[in-house]
C-alpha positions in Angstrom: 0.0 0.0 0.0 0.9 3.6 -0.4 0.3 6.8 1.6 0.5 10.5 0.9 1.3 12.9 3.8 0.3 16.6 3.2 3.3 18.3 4.8 2.8 21.7 3.2 5.1 24.7 3.6 7.1 26.7 6.1 5.2 25.7 9.3 4.6 29.3 10.2 2.1 28.4 13.0 4.9 26.6 14.9 7.5 29.4 14.7 10.1 30.0 16.0 10.8 26.2 16.1 10.4 25.9 12.3 12.8 28.7 11.6 15.7 26.2 12.1 14.1 22.8 11.4 11.4 21.8 8.9 8.1 21.2 10.7 7.9 17.4 10.0 11.3 17.0 11.8 10.3 19.1 14.9 10.2 16.5 17.7 6.8 15.7 19.4 7.3 13.6 22.5 10.9 12.9 21.5 10.2 11.7 18.0 10.0 13.9 14.8 6.4 14.7 14.1 6.1 13.0 10.8 7.7 9.8 12.1 4.8 9.1 14.4 2.7 8.7 11.2 5.3 7.0 9.0 6.1 4.3 11.6 2.4 3.6 12.1 1.9 3.3 8.3 4.9 1.0 8.0 3.5 -1.2 10.7 0.3 -1.9 8.7 2.2 -2.8 5.5 2.5 0.6 3.7 5.7 0.2 1.6 5.7 3.6 -0.1 5.2 7.0 1.6 5.0 10.2 -0.5 5.6 13.5 1.3 3.8 16.4 -0.4 5.9 19.5 0.3 5.8 23.1 -1.0 9.1 23.9 0.7 11.9 21.4 0.5 14.9 21.4 2.7 18.0 19.3 2.4 17.6 18.4 6.1 14.2 16.8 5.4 15.6 14.9 2.4 18.6 13.5 4.3 16.5 12.5 7.3 13.9 10.7 5.2 16.6 8.7 3.4 17.9 7.5 6.7 14.4 6.6 8.0 13.4 4.9 4.7 16.4 2.6 5.1 15.7 1.9 8.8 12.0 1.0 8.2 12.6 -0.8 4.9 10.2 1.3 3.0 10.4 3.8 0.1 9.9 7.5 0.9 9.4 9.9 -2.0 9.3 13.7 -1.8 6.8 15.4 -4.1 7.5 19.1 -4.4 5.0 21.7 -5.5 6.3 24.7 -7.4 3.2 26.6 -6.3 0.9 25.9 -3.3 -1.7 23.4 -4.5 -4.0 23.3 -1.5 -5.1 20.0 0.0 -6.2 18.2 -3.2 -3.7 19.5 -5.8 -0.9 17.5 -4.2 -2.8 14.2 -5.0 -2.9 15.2 -8.7 0.8 16.1 -8.6 1.7 12.7 -7.1 -0.7 10.7 -9.3 2.0 8.8 -11.1 3.0 7.3 -7.7 -0.6 6.7 -6.5 -1.9 5.1 -9.7 0.6 2.3 -10.1 -2.1 -0.3 -9.0 -5.8 -0.4 -8.1 -5.1 -0.6 -4.3 -6.6 2.1 -2.0 -4.1 4.6 -0.5 -3.9 6.7 2.7 -3.8 10.5 2.7 -2.9 12.3 6.0 -2.5 15.8 7.3 0.9 15.9 8.8 0.0 17.8 12.0 -2.4 15.2 13.2 -1.6 13.0 16.2 -3.8 10.1 17.4 -3.8 6.3 17.8 -3.7 5.9 14.0 -6.2 3.0 13.5 -5.0 2.2 10.0 -5.9 -1.5 10.0 -9.5 -0.7 11.1 -9.7 2.0 8.4 -8.7 -0.4 5.7 -11.3 -2.9 6.8 -14.0 -0.3 7.0 -13.2 1.1 3.6 -13.3 -2.4 2.0 -16.5 -3.3 3.7 -18.3 -0.2 2.5 -17.1 -0.5 -1.1 -16.8 3.2 -1.6 -14.4 5.7 -3.2 -13.4 7.5 0.0 -13.4 7.1 3.8 -12.9 10.1 6.1 -11.9 9.6 9.7 -14.1 11.8 11.9 -13.6 12.8 15.6 -15.9 14.2 18.2 -15.2 17.7 19.5 -16.7 19.7 22.4 -17.1 23.0 20.4 -18.3 22.1 16.9 -19.1 25.7 16.1 -15.3 26.4 15.7 -15.0 23.8 12.9 -16.5 22.4 9.7 -18.7 19.5 10.8 -19.5 16.3 9.0 -23.2 15.2 8.9 -23.7 11.4 8.2 -25.9 8.5 8.8 -24.8 7.0 12.1 -25.7 3.4 11.1 -24.1 3.2 7.7 -21.5 6.0 8.0 -22.6 7.4 4.6 -21.8 11.2 4.5 -24.7 13.4 3.7 -23.1 16.9 3.8 -20.5 19.2 5.4 -21.5 22.3 7.4 -18.8 25.1 7.9 -18.8 26.5 11.5 -22.5 25.8 12.3 -24.3 28.4 14.4 -26.9 25.8 15.4 -26.0 22.2 16.4 -26.1 19.8 13.5 -23.2 17.5 14.5 -20.2 17.3 16.8 -18.0 15.2 14.5 -15.3 16.9 12.5 -12.9 15.8 9.7 -9.8 14.4 11.5 -7.5 14.8 8.6 -7.0 11.0 7.9 -8.4 9.5 4.7 -8.3 6.4 2.6 -9.2 6.6 -1.1 -9.5 4.4 -4.2 -7.3 5.6 -7.1 -10.5 6.7 -9.0 -10.6 9.9 -6.8 -7.7 11.1 -8.9 -10.1 11.5 -11.9 -11.9 14.2 -9.9 -8.8 16.3 -9.2 -7.0 18.7 -11.6 -3.5 19.8 -11.2 -4.3 23.3 -9.8 -4.8 24.8 -6.3 -7.8 22.8 -5.0 -9.4 22.3 -1.6 -10.2 18.6 -1.0 -12.6 19.6 1.8 -14.6 22.3 -0.1 -14.4 21.1 -3.7 -13.8 17.3 -3.8 -15.6 15.9 -0.7 -19.0 17.6 -1.4 -19.0 16.1 -4.9 -18.1 12.7 -3.6 -20.8 12.9 -0.9 -23.5 13.8 -3.4 -22.4 10.8 -5.5 -22.8 8.7 -2.2 -19.2 7.7 -2.5 -17.9 9.1 0.9 -18.2 7.4 4.3 -17.2 8.4 7.8 -15.1 6.2 10.1 -15.4 7.2 13.8 -12.1 7.6 15.6 -11.8 6.2 19.0 -9.4 7.6 21.6 -7.6 10.9 21.5 -7.0 13.3 18.5 -5.2 16.6 18.1 -3.8 18.9 15.4 -0.5 19.8 16.9 0.5 22.5 14.4 0.6 25.4 16.8 2.2 25.7 20.3 -1.0 25.7 22.5 -2.3 22.6 20.6 1.1 21.0 20.6 1.1 21.1 24.4 -2.5 19.9 24.6 -1.6 17.0 22.2 1.5 16.2 24.3 -0.7 15.7 27.4 -3.1 13.5 25.4 -0.3 11.4 23.9 1.4 10.9 27.3 -1.9 9.8 28.8 -2.3 7.3 25.9 1.3 6.1 26.4 0.6 5.5 30.1 -2.2 3.0 29.1 -0.5 1.4 26.1 3.3 1.5 26.9 3.6 2.5 30.6 7.3 1.3 30.6 8.2 4.2 28.3 7.3 6.7 31.0 9.7 7.7 33.8 8.9 6.8 37.4 11.8 8.3 39.3 11.6 10.4 42.5 10.2 13.8 42.0 8.2 12.7 38.9 4.5 13.6 39.1 2.0 12.1 36.6 3.1 11.4 33.0 6.7 12.2 32.3 8.8 11.1 29.3 12.6 11.4 29.7 15.2 10.5 27.1 17.8 8.1 28.7 20.6 10.5 27.9 19.1 13.4 29.9 20.4 14.3 33.4 18.1 15.5 36.2 19.4 17.0 39.5 18.1 16.6 43.1 14.9 17.9 44.7 13.3 18.6 41.3 9.5 18.4 40.7 8.9 17.2 37.2 5.3 16.8 35.9 2.6 16.3 35.1 2.9 16.2 31.3 6.5 16.8 30.7 8.8 15.7 27.9 12.6 15.9 28.3 14.7 15.4 25.2 18.2 14.0 24.5 21.2 15.3 26.5 19.1 17.9 28.4 20.5 18.9 31.8 18.1 19.8 34.6 19.9 21.2 37.6 18.7 20.9 41.3 15.4 22.2 42.5 13.8 22.8 39.1 10.0 22.6 38.7 8.6 21.7 35.3 5.0 21.1 34.3 3.1 20.8 31.0 6.2 21.5 28.9 8.6 20.1 26.4 12.4 20.6 26.7 14.1 19.8 23.4 17.6 18.4 22.9 20.8 19.8 24.4 19.1 22.4 26.6 20.2 23.4 30.1 17.8 24.4 32.8 19.7 25.9 35.8 18.8 25.4 39.4 15.5 26.5 41.0 13.8 27.6 37.7 10.1 27.1 37.3 8.7 26.4 33.8 5.0 25.7 33.0 3.1 25.5 29.6 6.2 26.2 27.5 8.2 24.7 24.7 12.0 25.2 25.1 13.9 24.8 21.8 17.2 23.0 21.1 20.4 24.1 22.9 18.7 26.7 25.1 20.2 27.9 28.3 17.8 28.9 31.1 19.4 30.7 34.0 18.8 30.2 37.8 15.5 31.2 39.4 13.8 31.9 36.1 10.0 31.7 35.9 8.5 30.9 32.4 4.8 30.4 31.7 1.8 31.1 29.4 2.8 29.2 26.2 6.3 30.8 25.9 8.2 29.2 23.0 12.0 29.5 22.6 13.7 28.9 19.3 17.2 27.3 18.9 20.0 28.5 21.1 18.2 31.1 23.2 19.6 32.1 26.6 17.6 33.5 29.4 19.6 35.3 32.2 19.1 34.5 35.9 16.0 35.6 37.8 13.9 36.7 34.9 10.1 36.3 34.3 9.0 35.3 30.8 5.2 35.5 30.3 4.1 34.2 26.9 7.3 35.2 25.1 7.9 33.9 21.6 11.7 34.2 21.3 13.5 33.8 18.0 16.7 31.7 17.6 20.1 32.9 19.0 18.7 35.6 21.2 20.1 36.4 24.7 17.4 37.8 27.0 18.5 40.1 29.8 15.1 41.6 30.8 11.8 40.1 31.9 8.9 39.8 29.5 5.9 40.6 31.5 3.3 40.7 28.6 3.1 38.1 25.8 5.1 39.3 22.8 7.5 38.2 20.0 11.2 39.0 20.6 13.0 39.2 17.3 
């Protein structure tokens, strides 16, 4: 089987992290984002993954060559010369997707969940349709486009964009499985799969909804990245509890790379991810945050609801909170308060940031 992952462009929503690393390679719970999807696809027998990108970096190409070898699969990069929306990339990659009559997966690259690919294949084959969309339940459907379908058969009736009155609480989860015949519907031009292709398929009674069980999150921006991290860690606690750390001073779900070093009298957790070669000195308090590789957190600092980028240096007695995000190689001097600061790479901060702002 084959799969196409819609990677897209510069990852602007996740800046400043994506200023130094392509978004698919930014680590989520100590693994590059796109690898969560690629590994899950390889496990169900997908042998060829196509990454649809509008911005290609050498770093992504090199990394994918290494991963393809490790997983024993083929990874192809399909590059757009102009942004093609969410359907155009399928037309661009049609030579790869049409090599046989087997269905193929299409995924949005920012989605994290339990990836029920085997169940999706079974559902799709049982319903004998052109397309299957995974749907997930949300608490506030008015913020999204919702999917209206027959609960018994799963046949999709229509899509309603940001409904004012309740019509459904199920939204498109950004995971699909299609027959190659969908490619006859898509021209090589900027096209929205959600607004142009799906409604036509639904009116032809060729589109069905598969209900996702378990957690789901689009982790393409910092606040949702941190929410998704908490959901993923909770899932890990139930599915692979041995992967979580249980050392003294750990509270709740904490994932620590084995090469990280943690000092005495720290309080770590709940919902914390500590990356490779990170050093946490004595008396540090961390909660609901990710510390990426090679960073140093000096003694008695307090960090909550933040993403600390690679090779950062956080001074002593620093307090950071409110979805602060640090890019690569940022240093924060001792005893500062950072409230919602988005700090670009290679900056040295010597004054507190009392109101949320971007520091260039």
